[in-house]
C-alpha positions as CSV (number, residue, x, y, z in Angstrom):
1,M,47.2,51.1,-22.1
2,F,50.6,53.5,-22.6
3,S,53.9,53.2,-20.4
4,K,57.4,54.3,-21.0
5,V,60.3,53.6,-19.7
6,F,63.8,54.5,-20.6
7,S,67.1,53.2,-21.6
8,V,70.1,54.3,-23.4
9,S,71.8,53.4,-26.8
10,V,75.4,53.5,-27.4
11,N,77.0,54.0,-30.2
12,G,81.1,54.0,-30.0
13,L,81.6,55.5,-26.4
14,S,78.6,58.0,-26.8
15,G,75.2,57.2,-25.3
16,N,71.6,58.3,-26.8
17,K,68.6,58.5,-23.9
18,I,65.7,56.0,-25.5
19,D,62.3,56.2,-24.6
20,V,61.2,53.1,-24.6
21,E,57.0,53.5,-25.6
22,L,54.8,50.6,-24.9
23,D,51.1,50.2,-26.4
24,V,48.7,47.2,-25.2
25,S,45.6,47.5,-27.2
26,N,42.9,45.0,-27.9
27,G,43.2,43.5,-30.8
28,M,44.9,40.4,-32.7
29,P,47.7,39.2,-30.8
30,A,50.8,41.0,-31.8
31,F,53.9,41.9,-30.7
32,N,55.9,44.8,-33.1
33,I,58.9,46.5,-31.8
34,V,59.6,49.7,-34.2
35,G,62.1,53.0,-34.2
36,L,65.2,51.3,-36.2
37,P,65.8,47.8,-33.8
38,D,69.0,45.9,-34.9
39,A,68.3,41.9,-35.6
40,A,69.2,41.4,-31.8
41,I,66.3,43.6,-30.8
42,Q,63.9,41.9,-32.8
43,E,64.2,38.5,-31.5
44,S,63.5,40.2,-28.0
45,K,60.1,39.4,-28.7
46,E,61.1,35.7,-28.1
47,R,63.1,36.1,-25.2
48,V,60.9,38.4,-23.2
49,R,57.9,36.5,-23.5
50,S,59.6,33.5,-22.4
51,A,61.0,35.6,-19.3
52,L,57.9,36.8,-18.3
53,K,56.0,33.4,-18.6
54,N,58.7,31.8,-16.8
55,S,59.1,34.3,-14.0
56,G,55.5,33.3,-13.2
57,F,54.3,36.6,-15.2
58,T,51.1,36.7,-17.5
59,F,51.6,37.8,-21.0
60,P,49.2,39.8,-22.8
61,S,47.4,37.7,-25.4
62,T,46.6,41.3,-26.9
63,R,48.6,43.8,-29.8
64,I,51.7,45.1,-27.9
65,T,53.7,48.1,-29.9
66,V,57.5,49.2,-29.4
67,N,58.2,52.1,-30.5
68,L,62.2,52.8,-29.3
69,A,62.0,56.8,-29.4
70,P,63.9,58.7,-31.1
71,A,63.0,56.6,-34.4
72,D,65.9,58.0,-36.4
73,V,68.8,56.6,-34.3
74,R,69.8,53.0,-34.6
75,K,69.7,50.5,-32.2
76,K,71.7,47.6,-31.4
77,G,72.3,45.0,-29.0
78,P,70.2,42.6,-26.7
79,S,69.7,45.2,-23.7
80,F,66.4,46.4,-24.3
81,D,64.9,43.2,-23.5
82,L,64.7,44.2,-19.7
83,P,63.1,47.7,-20.5
84,I,60.7,46.2,-22.6
85,A,59.5,43.9,-20.3
86,I,59.2,46.3,-17.5
87,G,56.6,48.3,-20.1
88,I,54.6,45.1,-20.4
89,L,54.4,44.6,-16.8
90,C,53.3,48.0,-16.0
91,K,49.9,47.0,-17.2
92,E,49.6,44.7,-14.6
93,Y,51.8,46.2,-11.7
94,E,51.5,49.2,-10.0
95,F,54.6,50.4,-9.3
96,I,56.6,52.9,-7.4
97,E,56.5,56.4,-9.6
98,D,59.9,57.5,-8.9
99,Y,61.5,54.4,-10.1
100,I,60.2,54.3,-13.3
101,K,60.3,58.1,-14.1
102,N,63.7,58.3,-12.8
103,G,65.2,55.0,-13.9
104,L,67.5,53.9,-16.5
105,F,67.0,49.9,-17.6
106,V,69.4,47.9,-18.9
107,G,69.8,43.9,-19.0
108,E,69.5,41.2,-21.6
109,L,66.2,38.6,-20.3
110,A,67.5,34.8,-20.4
111,L,64.5,32.2,-21.0
112,D,63.9,31.7,-17.4
113,G,64.2,35.6,-16.1
114,K,67.8,35.5,-15.1
115,L,69.4,38.8,-16.3
116,R,72.4,38.1,-18.4
117,S,75.4,40.9,-18.7
118,V,75.5,43.5,-21.8
119,S,78.2,44.9,-23.3
120,A,79.3,48.7,-23.0
121,I,78.0,48.9,-19.6
122,L,80.7,51.5,-18.9
123,P,79.7,54.3,-21.5
124,S,75.6,53.8,-20.2
125,V,76.3,54.6,-16.9
126,I,78.3,57.8,-17.7
127,F,75.7,58.9,-20.0
128,A,73.3,58.3,-17.3
129,K,75.4,60.3,-14.5
130,E,76.1,63.2,-16.8
131,Q,71.9,62.8,-17.5
132,G,71.1,63.2,-13.9
133,I,69.3,59.8,-13.8
134,K,68.5,59.3,-10.4
135,Y,68.2,55.1,-10.7
136,I,69.9,52.3,-13.1
137,F,69.2,49.0,-13.1
138,L,71.6,46.6,-14.4
139,P,72.5,43.2,-14.1
140,W,73.8,42.0,-11.3
141,E,77.4,40.7,-13.6
142,N,77.7,44.0,-14.6
143,L,77.8,46.0,-11.2
144,E,81.2,45.5,-10.4
145,E,82.4,47.4,-13.4
146,A,80.1,49.8,-13.1
147,S,81.1,50.7,-10.2
148,L,84.2,52.3,-11.6
149,I,82.1,55.5,-12.0
150,P,81.3,57.7,-8.6
151,W,78.3,59.1,-7.3
152,V,75.7,57.1,-9.2
153,H,72.5,54.6,-7.5
154,L,73.4,51.2,-9.0
155,I,70.9,48.6,-8.7
156,G,72.0,45.2,-9.5
157,I,69.4,42.7,-10.6
158,E,69.8,38.8,-10.5
159,N,66.1,38.3,-12.5
160,L,63.2,39.7,-13.6
161,A,60.7,38.3,-10.5
162,S,63.0,40.4,-8.0
163,L,62.8,43.7,-10.0
164,V,59.1,43.3,-10.0
165,E,59.7,43.3,-6.2
166,I,61.6,46.3,-5.8
167,L,59.3,48.0,-8.3
168,T,56.4,47.8,-6.4
169,G,58.0,48.0,-3.2
170,T,57.7,44.6,-1.9
171,K,61.5,44.3,-1.5
172,S,63.9,47.7,-0.6
173,L,66.2,48.5,-2.8
174,P,69.2,46.4,-2.4
175,E,72.2,48.0,-0.4
176,H,75.6,48.7,-2.8
177,T,79.2,49.1,-1.5
178,P,81.4,50.8,-4.2
179,V,84.5,48.7,-5.9
180,D,87.4,50.3,-5.2
181,P,88.9,50.6,-8.9
182,K,92.3,49.7,-7.9
183,V,91.1,46.8,-6.9
184,F,89.2,46.4,-9.9
185,I,92.0,47.5,-12.2
186,E,94.2,44.9,-10.8
187,K,92.1,42.1,-11.0
188,Y,91.3,42.8,-14.7
189,K,95.3,42.8,-15.4
190,S,95.6,39.1,-13.6
191,S,92.4,38.3,-15.8
192,T,94.0,35.7,-19.1
193,K,91.1,36.9,-21.0
194,I,92.3,38.3,-24.0
195,T,90.1,41.3,-24.7
196,G,89.3,43.5,-28.1
197,F,87.0,46.0,-29.5
198,E,83.9,44.0,-27.8
199,H,82.8,47.0,-25.4
200,I,82.9,49.8,-28.0
201,I,79.4,49.6,-29.9
202,G,79.3,50.5,-33.8
203,Q,82.1,52.8,-35.1
204,E,83.1,49.3,-37.2
205,H,85.4,51.4,-39.6
206,A,87.5,53.2,-37.0
207,K,87.7,49.5,-35.1
208,R,89.3,48.4,-38.3
209,A,91.7,50.9,-39.3
210,L,93.4,50.9,-35.8
211,T,93.4,46.7,-36.4
212,I,95.0,47.3,-39.7
213,A,97.5,49.9,-38.3
214,A,98.0,47.6,-35.1
215,A,98.9,44.9,-38.0
216,W,101.4,46.2,-39.7
217,G,102.9,48.4,-36.7
218,H,101.8,51.4,-37.9
219,N,101.2,55.1,-36.8
220,I,98.2,56.3,-36.2
221,L,97.0,60.1,-35.5
222,M,93.7,61.1,-34.0
223,L,92.4,64.1,-34.1
224,C,89.6,64.9,-31.1
225,S,87.0,68.1,-32.3
């Protein structure tokens, strides 16, 4: 059985559309992920396995191959947990075709099936909007921040089981009221949390240069093509 769902890989502040291709076939039990995944993505095998079982779903005891295409783009972070899990469930459930073909899935799975927030959600949503993607399925905790981007259909998900209900049509799409950007900005300003570069994926040399310049009070000249 072959299935494909879509996700996004963020490098710096730019995104790349990633085809999460899954092949579930007969053979010795195995779970392989290819396509230049980092360690966090390789570890998603255990998160996905436990999340499926603890959410009441059956994990296939066959050979599973996941390909993150294009294969020449490096992928980082745990945000591919959700699309991998949905791709596996396509074998057992008949999902609404419109959601799968025109949706983008992003999210880290906890072992009990709940969705955890992921970093770099704004670049992901901006990319999805530019690509004309119809639905964006993302963790509930990221919904407020993602709402800063207007005119996109965001579906905040609390756990894997509720998402399956939506994809099968058992449960209707939840209504979502966009957040007023001014309210979010004021809330962000009043937060005592100190933020750094954690929302910028990759670009390690650039971030180090900015850190050194700020530490020693140097000027920075930024050139954009």
